[in-house]
PLY file of the C-alpha trace (Angstrom):
ply
format ascii 1.0
element vertex 296
property float x
property float y
property float z
element edge 295
property int vertex1
property int vertex2
end_header
187.56 -47.76 34.09
189.23 -50.52 36.05
193.00 -50.98 36.18
194.65 -53.93 37.91
198.21 -54.11 39.18
199.51 -57.65 39.01
201.88 -58.86 41.81
204.79 -58.93 39.37
204.07 -55.32 38.34
203.83 -54.22 41.95
207.22 -55.84 42.85
208.80 -54.22 39.78
207.43 -50.84 40.81
208.79 -51.29 44.36
212.24 -52.06 43.00
212.07 -49.04 40.74
211.01 -46.71 43.54
213.72 -48.03 45.85
216.38 -47.44 43.20
215.14 -43.93 42.56
215.18 -43.05 46.19
218.86 -44.11 46.41
219.89 -41.66 43.62
222.06 -38.88 45.09
220.70 -35.35 45.42
222.23 -32.56 43.35
223.71 -29.40 44.80
222.75 -26.20 42.95
226.14 -25.75 41.25
226.31 -29.30 39.87
222.66 -29.20 38.79
223.42 -25.99 36.87
226.41 -27.56 35.20
224.38 -30.66 34.10
221.59 -28.43 32.71
224.03 -26.37 30.70
225.87 -29.47 29.38
222.53 -30.86 28.21
221.27 -27.59 26.67
224.53 -26.58 24.96
226.14 -29.87 24.10
223.20 -32.40 24.15
225.18 -34.39 26.65
223.12 -37.59 27.22
225.05 -38.47 30.38
224.24 -35.09 31.87
220.58 -35.52 31.04
220.49 -38.98 32.62
222.09 -37.80 35.83
219.79 -34.75 35.99
216.55 -36.69 35.47
217.63 -39.62 37.63
218.28 -37.32 40.58
214.69 -35.93 40.33
212.87 -39.28 39.73
211.90 -39.16 43.38
209.96 -35.95 42.59
208.05 -37.86 39.86
207.25 -40.71 42.31
206.14 -38.24 44.98
203.84 -36.43 42.60
202.43 -39.64 41.15
201.57 -40.86 44.60
199.12 -37.99 45.06
196.99 -39.30 42.20
196.68 -42.98 43.26
193.14 -42.54 44.54
191.91 -42.34 40.90
192.38 -46.04 40.46
195.26 -45.97 37.95
198.36 -48.13 38.30
201.24 -46.39 40.07
203.63 -47.57 37.26
201.54 -45.77 34.64
201.38 -42.62 36.68
205.16 -42.64 37.19
205.68 -43.26 33.51
203.57 -40.24 32.55
205.39 -38.16 35.12
208.62 -39.25 33.53
207.38 -37.79 30.28
206.71 -34.53 32.01
210.20 -34.59 33.55
211.77 -35.11 30.13
209.69 -32.19 28.73
210.94 -30.03 31.61
214.55 -30.96 30.86
214.05 -30.07 27.16
212.70 -26.64 28.04
214.64 -25.70 31.13
216.76 -22.52 30.90
219.54 -22.81 33.53
220.45 -19.12 33.26
217.12 -18.00 34.83
218.36 -18.89 38.30
215.50 -21.24 39.09
216.10 -24.70 40.54
215.29 -27.45 38.10
212.98 -29.15 40.64
210.82 -26.02 40.88
210.52 -25.83 37.09
209.96 -29.61 36.62
207.22 -29.87 39.26
204.71 -28.12 37.04
205.54 -30.28 33.93
205.34 -33.52 35.95
201.99 -32.66 37.57
200.53 -31.48 34.25
201.58 -34.74 32.45
200.07 -36.89 35.20
196.86 -34.85 35.34
196.35 -35.11 31.56
196.90 -38.93 31.82
194.32 -39.18 34.59
191.79 -37.20 32.61
192.30 -39.34 29.49
192.04 -42.69 31.33
189.97 -42.17 34.44
186.67 -42.61 32.57
185.50 -43.16 29.06
183.19 -40.22 29.63
184.87 -36.96 28.72
185.40 -34.85 31.89
186.38 -31.55 30.28
189.51 -29.98 29.02
189.40 -26.31 30.06
191.56 -25.15 32.95
188.47 -24.54 35.09
187.05 -28.02 34.44
190.49 -29.62 35.18
190.61 -27.66 38.47
187.06 -28.83 39.25
187.88 -32.48 38.51
190.96 -32.56 40.79
189.57 -30.41 43.61
185.93 -31.40 43.92
186.53 -34.24 46.37
188.85 -32.23 48.54
186.53 -29.20 48.71
183.54 -31.46 49.36
185.37 -33.10 52.25
186.11 -29.65 53.70
182.48 -28.62 53.34
181.28 -31.97 54.70
177.65 -30.89 53.78
176.16 -32.83 56.60
177.44 -36.19 55.29
175.00 -36.16 52.45
175.61 -38.38 49.41
174.72 -35.42 47.17
175.93 -31.83 47.51
173.29 -29.29 48.66
172.65 -26.23 46.47
174.59 -24.17 48.97
177.52 -26.57 48.85
177.62 -26.51 45.05
177.60 -22.73 45.13
180.47 -22.62 47.59
182.58 -24.86 45.40
181.63 -23.00 42.22
182.67 -19.72 43.80
186.07 -21.07 45.03
186.92 -22.55 41.62
185.35 -19.91 39.43
182.91 -22.20 37.59
179.13 -22.39 37.21
177.04 -24.38 39.74
175.67 -26.60 36.95
179.26 -27.58 36.09
179.82 -28.57 39.70
176.63 -30.73 39.59
177.64 -32.35 36.31
181.15 -33.19 37.55
179.76 -34.51 40.81
177.48 -36.83 38.83
180.40 -38.06 36.66
182.70 -38.72 39.57
180.01 -40.61 41.56
178.92 -42.77 38.61
180.78 -45.83 37.38
181.37 -46.79 33.77
178.94 -49.37 32.38
179.78 -51.94 29.76
177.81 -51.72 26.54
177.61 -55.50 26.61
175.94 -55.51 30.07
172.46 -57.03 30.05
169.55 -54.68 30.73
167.59 -55.80 33.81
167.76 -59.08 35.62
167.42 -62.01 33.24
166.98 -59.78 30.24
168.21 -60.64 26.73
168.96 -57.20 25.46
172.29 -55.39 25.99
172.79 -51.67 26.44
174.34 -51.47 23.01
171.07 -52.66 21.46
169.53 -49.33 22.38
172.15 -47.14 20.79
170.98 -45.17 17.79
172.78 -45.89 14.51
173.41 -42.46 13.04
174.73 -43.78 9.72
172.52 -43.10 6.67
170.18 -45.86 5.47
171.26 -47.76 2.28
168.48 -46.07 0.36
169.73 -42.65 1.44
173.31 -43.51 0.42
172.16 -44.60 -3.07
170.03 -41.49 -3.51
172.87 -39.19 -2.34
175.28 -40.78 -4.79
172.77 -40.43 -7.64
172.09 -36.77 -6.74
175.89 -36.09 -6.69
176.26 -37.57 -10.17
173.30 -35.55 -11.46
174.73 -32.28 -10.02
178.16 -33.06 -11.54
176.53 -33.66 -14.93
174.57 -30.45 -14.74
177.60 -28.43 -13.85
179.76 -29.84 -16.57
177.10 -29.07 -19.21
176.71 -25.59 -17.91
180.48 -25.03 -17.98
180.66 -26.25 -21.56
178.56 -23.26 -22.58
181.25 -20.77 -21.53
183.83 -19.28 -23.85
187.50 -20.18 -23.28
188.20 -16.83 -21.59
185.09 -17.09 -19.42
186.12 -20.66 -18.48
189.61 -19.55 -17.50
188.27 -16.82 -15.26
185.71 -19.05 -13.60
188.26 -21.82 -13.04
190.86 -19.48 -11.55
188.37 -17.46 -9.47
185.80 -20.13 -8.42
187.14 -23.64 -8.86
190.48 -23.49 -7.04
191.29 -23.44 -3.33
193.02 -20.06 -3.48
191.39 -17.73 -5.96
193.54 -15.66 -8.24
193.09 -11.96 -7.89
191.39 -9.87 -10.59
194.57 -7.91 -11.15
196.65 -11.05 -11.69
194.11 -12.50 -14.13
194.02 -9.14 -15.97
197.83 -9.32 -16.48
197.61 -12.87 -17.81
194.79 -12.12 -20.21
195.96 -8.64 -21.23
192.89 -6.84 -19.99
192.02 -4.60 -17.01
190.92 -6.04 -13.70
187.55 -4.31 -14.14
187.05 -6.10 -17.45
187.89 -9.42 -15.67
185.23 -8.62 -13.08
182.67 -7.97 -15.77
183.44 -11.19 -17.62
183.25 -13.15 -14.38
179.84 -11.63 -13.62
178.65 -12.41 -17.15
179.90 -16.04 -16.89
178.14 -16.54 -13.54
174.88 -15.35 -15.02
175.34 -17.87 -17.86
175.94 -20.70 -15.36
172.92 -19.72 -13.35
170.66 -19.70 -16.42
172.03 -23.03 -17.64
171.61 -24.72 -14.24
168.10 -23.30 -13.85
167.18 -24.86 -17.17
168.63 -28.22 -16.15
166.69 -28.27 -12.89
163.48 -27.28 -14.62
163.77 -30.26 -16.97
161.63 -33.03 -15.36
163.32 -35.74 -17.43
166.86 -34.61 -16.44
165.77 -34.17 -12.81
164.70 -37.78 -12.73
161.03 -37.01 -12.11
160.01 -38.76 -15.42
161.64 -41.98 -16.68
161.31 -43.55 -20.11
162.83 -46.86 -18.99
0 1
1 2
2 3
3 4
4 5
5 6
6 7
7 8
8 9
9 10
10 11
11 12
12 13
13 14
14 15
15 16
16 17
17 18
18 19
19 20
20 21
21 22
22 23
23 24
24 25
25 26
26 27
27 28
28 29
29 30
30 31
31 32
32 33
33 34
34 35
35 36
36 37
37 38
38 39
39 40
40 41
41 42
42 43
43 44
44 45
45 46
46 47
47 48
48 49
49 50
50 51
51 52
52 53
53 54
54 55
55 56
56 57
57 58
58 59
59 60
60 61
61 62
62 63
63 64
64 65
65 66
66 67
67 68
68 69
69 70
70 71
71 72
72 73
73 74
74 75
75 76
76 77
77 78
78 79
79 80
80 81
81 82
82 83
83 84
84 85
85 86
86 87
87 88
88 89
89 90
90 91
91 92
92 93
93 94
94 95
95 96
96 97
97 98
98 99
99 100
100 101
101 102
102 103
103 104
104 105
105 106
106 107
107 108
108 109
109 110
110 111
111 112
112 113
113 114
114 115
115 116
116 117
117 118
118 119
119 120
120 121
121 122
122 123
123 124
124 125
125 126
126 127
127 128
128 129
129 130
130 131
131 132
132 133
133 134
134 135
135 136
136 137
137 138
138 139
139 140
140 141
141 142
142 143
143 144
144 145
145 146
146 147
147 148
148 149
149 150
150 151
151 152
152 153
153 154
154 155
155 156
156 157
157 158
158 159
159 160
160 161
161 162
162 163
163 164
164 165
165 166
166 167
167 168
168 169
169 170
170 171
171 172
172 173
173 174
174 175
175 176
176 177
177 178
178 179
179 180
180 181
181 182
182 183
183 184
184 185
185 186
186 187
187 188
188 189
189 190
190 191
191 192
192 193
193 194
194 195
195 196
196 197
197 198
198 199
199 200
200 201
201 202
202 203
203 204
204 205
205 206
206 207
207 208
208 209
209 210
210 211
211 212
212 213
213 214
214 215
215 216
216 217
217 218
218 219
219 220
220 221
221 222
222 223
223 224
224 225
225 226
226 227
227 228
228 229
229 230
230 231
231 232
232 233
233 234
234 235
235 236
236 237
237 238
238 239
239 240
240 241
241 242
242 243
243 244
244 245
245 246
246 247
247 248
248 249
249 250
250 251
251 252
252 253
253 254
254 255
255 256
256 257
257 258
258 259
259 260
260 261
261 262
262 263
263 264
264 265
265 266
266 267
267 268
268 269
269 270
270 271
271 272
272 273
273 274
274 275
275 276
276 277
277 278
278 279
279 280
280 281
281 282
282 283
283 284
284 285
285 286
286 287
287 288
288 289
289 290
290 291
291 292
292 293
293 294
294 295
């Protein structure tokens, strides 16, 4: 997926980075005070000073992901979200520097953004697949593999062992990272008239299938209503409360309502179900009702 930084955007990013780098660093005592003021008093000024001081951490982390072809401004923005999440969850009394805690949140937010936008093809969401996505190029460079364009089976096995994944997952990720996205409007072949989207299968049902399904649904509803009409009021109450609601009422509760034992409720339910089965079997066996014979 292609992203383009315009000259105006690049200049704005440079000004933002320069301003962030000029923000003063925080000593541990002042940082702790700011974190407590934000946690205990929701002090917006304290939050602003705390996050502004660590904007350089966001920029530094974002810079490590520039080789994925995404705009630096977008990476920084996502890192900013991670920084705000860290500020919302930070517990100053744990004696951990905010920068240490925020680093994980910033990196996680940027990684999720890269995975969502790097390609329209899903690259995986498990921890192992994310690790494979972000480390495959680095490990491949370390292995070198003789400069081959494709990893050897031994190279794939080495990477799979290091990252705790299967070798076929390494091969699949390698294929995804080496392939580029293709527009569905691209023409197939030189001088061709067909586009790639012309070969996609339409999985929607055919109009005839839609009509038949609607007709069948109406027929089933009619059969069920006629079968239910043959039940007594007490049988209908039990079937409705036990079978036709999202959360079925217990036998004991129905017994209290109807003034009978829960065992008697169970017997009536069983009897009503047998009636419904017999009635529905009769409906299905009727060739006229089933639509197999028409008098029109």
